ZAMARGU-4260 file (C-alpha; in steps of 0.2 Angstrom, whole numbers, plus 5000, padded with zeros to 4 digits):
<rodrens>
0) 5024/5044/4869 | 5040/5037/4864 | 5039/5020/4855 | 5054/5008/4855 | 5058/4991/4850
5) 5058/4979/4865 | 5076/4972/4867 | 5088/4969/4882 | 5096/4986/4881 | 5080/4996/4881
10) 5073/4985/4895 | 5087/4988/4906 | 5087/5006/4903 | 5068/5006/4907 | 5071/4997/4924
15) 5085/5009/4929 | 5074/5024/4925 | 5059/5017/4935 | 5070/5012/4950 | 5076/5030/4950
20) 5059/5035/4957 | 5061/5025/4973 | 5059/5035/4989 | 5075/5029/4995 | 5084/5039/4982
25) 5079/5055/4990 | 5091/5055/5004 | 5093/5074/5003 | 5077/5075/5013 | 5082/5063/5027
30) 5090/5075/5039 | 5074/5086/5039 | 5063/5071/5042 | 5074/5065/5056 | 5074/5082/5064
35) 5055/5082/5064 | 5054/5064/5071 | 5066/5068/5085 | 5057/5084/5089 | 5040/5076/5090
40) 5047/5061/5100 | 5055/5073/5113 | 5042/5087/5114 | 5026/5079/5109 | 5011/5090/5106
45) 5021/5106/5107 | 5031/5101/5092 | 5016/5094/5083 | 5006/5110/5084 | 5022/5121/5079
50) 5024/5110/5063 | 5005/5111/5059 | 5006/5130/5060 | 5022/5130/5050 | 5017/5119/5036
55) 4998/5120/5036 | 4996/5138/5042 | 4983/5131/5055 | 4984/5135/5074 | 4980/5120/5084
60) 4980/5115/5102 | 4975/5099/5112 | 4957/5105/5112 | 4956/5106/5093 | 4967/5093/5086
65) 4954/5079/5087 | 4940/5079/5075 | 4923/5080/5083 | 4907/5071/5079 | 4899/5088/5074
70) 4913/5090/5061 | 4910/5073/5054 | 4891/5077/5052 | 4896/5093/5044 | 4906/5084/5032
75) 4892/5073/5027 | 4882/5088/5023 | 4895/5095/5011 | 4894/5079/5000 | 4881/5073/4988
80) 4870/5059/4995 | 4874/5049/4979 | 4893/5050/4982 | 4890/5044/5000 | 4880/5030/4994
85) 4894/5025/4982 | 4907/5025/4996 | 4896/5014/5006 | 4894/5001/4991 | 4913/5002/4989
90) 4916/4999/5007 | 4905/4984/5007 | 4914/4977/4992 | 4930/4979/5000 | 4924/4971/5016
95) 4917/4956/5007 | 4933/4953/4997 | 4944/4954/5013 | 4933/4943/5023 | 4939/4929/5012
100) 4957/4932/5017 | 4954/4929/5036 | 4963/4914/5044 | 4959/4906/5060 | 4969/4900/5075
105) 4973/4881/5073 | 4979/4868/5085 | 4986/4850/5081 | 4986/4837/5095 | 4996/4821/5093
110) 4995/4804/5102 | 5011/4806/5111 | 5004/4821/5120 | 5012/4835/5110 | 5002/4850/5105
115) 5007/4862/5091 | 4997/4876/5084 | 4997/4894/5079 | 4987/4908/5087 | 4981/4923/5076
120) 4978/4939/5085 | 4974/4956/5078 | 4985/4970/5082 | 4978/4982/5096 | 4979/4999/5088
125) 4981/5003/5069 | 4986/5020/5063 | 4982/5026/5045 | 4989/5042/5037 | 4978/5051/5024
130) 4985/5065/5013 | 4976/5081/5013 | 4972/5095/5000 | 4972/5091/4982 | 4979/5073/4986
135) 4965/5068/4997 | 4958/5051/4992 | 4943/5044/5001 | 4946/5028/4992 | 4962/5025/5001
140) 4954/5028/5017 | 4942/5013/5014 | 4956/5003/5007 | 4967/5005/5023 | 4954/5004/5036
145) 4941/4991/5030 | 4954/4976/5030 | 4960/4982/5048 | 4942/4981/5054 | 4939/4964/5046
150) 4955/4958/5055 | 4948/4963/5071 | 4958/4978/5076 | 4950/4986/5091 | 4956/5004/5089
155) 4960/5013/5073 | 4968/5031/5073 | 4969/5042/5058 | 4979/5057/5055 | 4976/5069/5040
160) 4982/5087/5038 | 4970/5101/5041 | 4967/5117/5030 | 4972/5134/5036 | 4954/5135/5042
165) 4956/5120/5053 | 4944/5109/5043 | 4948/5092/5036 | 4943/5086/5018 | 4925/5081/5020
170) 4927/5066/5008 | 4941/5060/5019 | 4930/5062/5035 | 4915/5053/5028 | 4925/5039/5021
175) 4933/5037/5038 | 4916/5036/5047 | 4910/5024/5034 | 4925/5013/5036 | 4925/5013/5055
180) 4939/5024/5061 | 4938/5027/5079 | 4948/5044/5081 | 4954/5057/5068 | 4967/5069/5071
185) 4971/5085/5062 | 4990/5082/5059 | 4999/5079/5043 | 5017/5076/5036 | 5032/5067/5044
190) 5026/5075/5061 | 5010/5064/5060 | 5020/5048/5057 | 5031/5052/5072 | 5016/5056/5083
195) 5008/5039/5079 | 5025/5030/5080 | 5030/5037/5097 | 5014/5044/5104 | 5011/5062/5111
200) 5000/5069/5124 | 4985/5070/5112 | 4989/5056/5099 | 4991/5038/5105 | 5006/5027/5100
205) 5000/5014/5087 | 5006/4997/5082 | 5006/4999/5064 | 5005/5014/5051 | 4998/5012/5034
210) 4993/5024/5020 | 5001/5034/5006 | 5009/5051/5007 | 5023/5063/5000 | 5041/5060/5000
215) 5042/5066/5018 | 5029/5055/5024 | 5037/5040/5015 | 5054/5044/5023 | 5046/5046/5040
220) 5038/5029/5039 | 5055/5022/5034 | 5064/5030/5048 | 5050/5024/5061 | 5050/5006/5055
225) 5055/4995/5069 | 5047/5006/5083 | 5031/5003/5073 | 5026/4992/5059 | 5022/4999/5042
230) 5014/4994/5026 | 5027/4999/5014 | 5038/5013/5007 | 5026/5017/4993 | 5033/5025/4977
235) 5024/5034/4963 | 5009/5025/4954 | 5012/5014/4939 | 5003/5004/4926 | 5009/4992/4912
240) 4997/4986/4899 | 5001/4970/4890 | 4991/4969/4874 | 4991/4960/4857 | 4983/4965/4841
245) 4965/4962/4848 | 4966/4976/4860 | 4955/4992/4858 | 4968/5006/4856 | 4956/5019/4863
250) 4953/5009/4879 | 4972/5006/4881 | 4976/5024/4879 | 4963/5029/4892 | 4970/5017/4904
255) 4988/5022/4902 | 4982/5040/4905 | 4972/5035/4921 | 4989/5033/4930 | 4999/5046/4922
260) 4988/5059/4929 | 4993/5055/4947 | 5009/5065/4946 | 5025/5069/4936 | 5033/5053/4942
265) 5020/5041/4938 | 5024/5028/4924 | 5013/5022/4910 | 5019/5008/4899 | 5012/4998/4885
270) 5020/4982/4879 | 5013/4975/4864 | 5016/4963/4849 | 5006/4974/4837 | 5014/4989/4828
275) 4997/4994/4823 | 4991/4995/4841 | 5006/5005/4846 | 5003/5018/4833 | 4985/5020/4836
280) 4987/5021/4855 | 5000/5035/4853 | 4987/5044/4842 | 4973/5042/4854 | 4984/5048/4868
285) 4987/5064/4859 | 4968/5066/4856 | 4964/5063/4875 | 4977/5076/4880 | 4967/5090/4871
290) 4952/5088/4883 | 4959/5080/4900 | 4959/5092/4915 | 4976/5086/4921 | 4984/5086/4904
295) 5000/5096/4910 | 5004/5083/4923 | 5001/5069/4911 | 5012/5076/4898 | 5026/5078/4910
300) 5023/5060/4917 | 5023/5053/4899 | 5039/5063/4895 | 5048/5056/4910 | 5041/5038/4912
305) 5029/5034/4897 | 5034/5020/4885 | 5027/5010/4871 | 5037/4994/4868 | 5034/4983/4853
310) 5039/4965/4856 | 5044/4952/4844 | 5033/4939/4853 | 5021/4938/4867 | 5034/4928/4877
315) 5046/4943/4876 | 5032/4954/4881 | 5027/4944/4896 | 5046/4943/4901 | 5046/4962/4901
320) 5030/4963/4911 | 5038/4951/4924 | 5054/4961/4925 | 5045/4978/4927 | 5034/4970/4941
325) 5021/4984/4939 | 5009/4990/4953 | 4995/4988/4940 | 4995/4976/4926 | 4981/4975/4913
330) 4981/4960/4901 | 4971/4964/4885 | 4974/4949/4874 | 4964/4936/4865 | 4965/4925/4880
335) 4970/4935/4895 | 4967/4921/4907 | 4980/4910/4898 | 4992/4925/4898 | 4989/4928/4916
340) 4996/4910/4921 | 5013/4916/4915 | 5014/4932/4925 | 5024/4930/4941 | 5026/4948/4947
345) 5012/4961/4948 | 5003/4970/4962 | 4985/4969/4954 | 4981/4960/4938 | 4966/4966/4927
350) 4960/4954/4914 | 4950/4959/4898 | 4945/4976/4890 | 4931/4979/4903 | 4943/4978/4918
355) 4950/4995/4918 | 4962/4999/4932 | 4950/5012/4940 | 4938/4998/4944 | 4951/4991/4956
360) 4955/5009/4963 | 4937/5012/4968 | 4925/4998/4968 | 4929/4980/4964 | 4935/4975/4982
365) 4953/4970/4981 | 4965/4982/4989 | 4972/4996/4979 | 4987/4998/4991 | 4999/4989/4980
370) 5018/4986/4979 | 5028/4998/4968 | 5045/5001/4961 | 5047/4982/4956 | 5043/4977/4974
375) 5029/4966/4968 | 5043/4953/4965 | 5042/4950/4984 | 5028/4961/4992 | 5009/4959/4991
380) 4994/4971/4991 | 4988/4977/5008 | 4978/4963/5016 | 4970/4956/5032 | 4987/4948/5037
385) 4995/4965/5038 | 4984/4968/5053 | 4986/4952/5063 | 5001/4944/5072 | 5004/4925/5074
390) 5010/4917/5089 | 5017/4899/5089 | 5010/4886/5102 | 5021/4872/5108 | 5016/4860/5122
395) 5025/4843/5124 | 5022/4830/5137 | 5036/4820/5146 | 5033/4806/5135 | 5034/4816/5119
400) 5050/4825/5124 | 5058/4809/5130 | 5058/4802/5112 | 5068/4817/5105 | 5078/4825/5120
405) 5094/4817/5114 | 5092/4825/5096 | 5089/4842/5104 | 5104/4841/5116 | 5115/4835/5101
410) 5109/4850/5090 | 5113/4862/5105 | 5130/4855/5108 | 5135/4856/5090 | 5131/4875/5091
415) 5141/4877/5106 | 5126/4881/5117 | 5128/4870/5132 | 5115/4879/5142 | 5102/4875/5129
420) 5107/4857/5130 | 5106/4857/5149 | 5089/4864/5149 | 5083/4849/5140 | 5094/4836/5149
425) 5089/4841/5167 | 5072/4834/5164 | 5079/4817/5162 | 5092/4816/5175
</rodrens>
């Protein structure tokens, strides 16, 4: 891994390099994605099945596109009971954590007869996209679906690509069943996003689409936003470890590699005040690469987006961490809780040497669907609020309106909206 002194020039070069991975940068695919969306929107199932055959080599029709209960039971049989049990424990941890995020409708009444409030209502149908093949992650199924269930969403639809044999990844199916998905459809890619956004003869239109995917899926979500709500335009995975001389180099190296193995665009960054730690982490990474199964992917990831920065002070290191606004931020310092109070931008924060990033990926309970590409400056992890909508409640009595009607009329007239002013004034003629 390249090791650099942390300074303003290197920091700006890093930020520019990382932002180059933004899905919005891949405009060369937009025309293809828009053609797929338009075709599915116009031709429905016909286009959907044609794309499934073209891209997934699987022949489908309306009678085969929906996963049956028998297929789900067959998926259970393909997994070890131990793994199924672990998924159930993980789902329960996710549920318990997200239950604490729930908010209730509230109403405030005043003596003058006015009533103000906010009504919180779950969306009716939520759609979740789940990648297939080697990129199938049952953990993401749990993270997308459980918060929706906690929010009270009545109907959850999932789309995931089939193999050429028409089967869906068994881990994906079992996770969907555990989490409470109502319907699973064997459709992948941009065509699946279009199907959920606009509806087809077989697949219902949903109110929101969440879930990860490749660049075509990301661009399709972007294109369909507005017709349907989405979680985010997710970029490649990223981790930043903020550490001082107290950190264990072997732990730090292992954690950096845990994200670098996702794909060649993943970023892994160490910012430390310790030159000794920087050197030892680099050596540990070289040793790990001799044995890890995805070493080729990791090497390319580290060549492209792997950095070790040595900072003059912890204040400088923290400033860099806030500038990067990493998806995952590990703090391994003498007092990680104190360091955390100075962090403004991060998707998920892991404190201490036994809070490795995969703990959040799989088991602890907080959501692992996090803002990437510096969007942690203004976005949050997927949460219960993403699956509800809020309606304002306003009720004034004549007495209450009488006290303020002249103020409202003045405001409306100043904006040149005389019909607005008249709507109030007629009540006091």
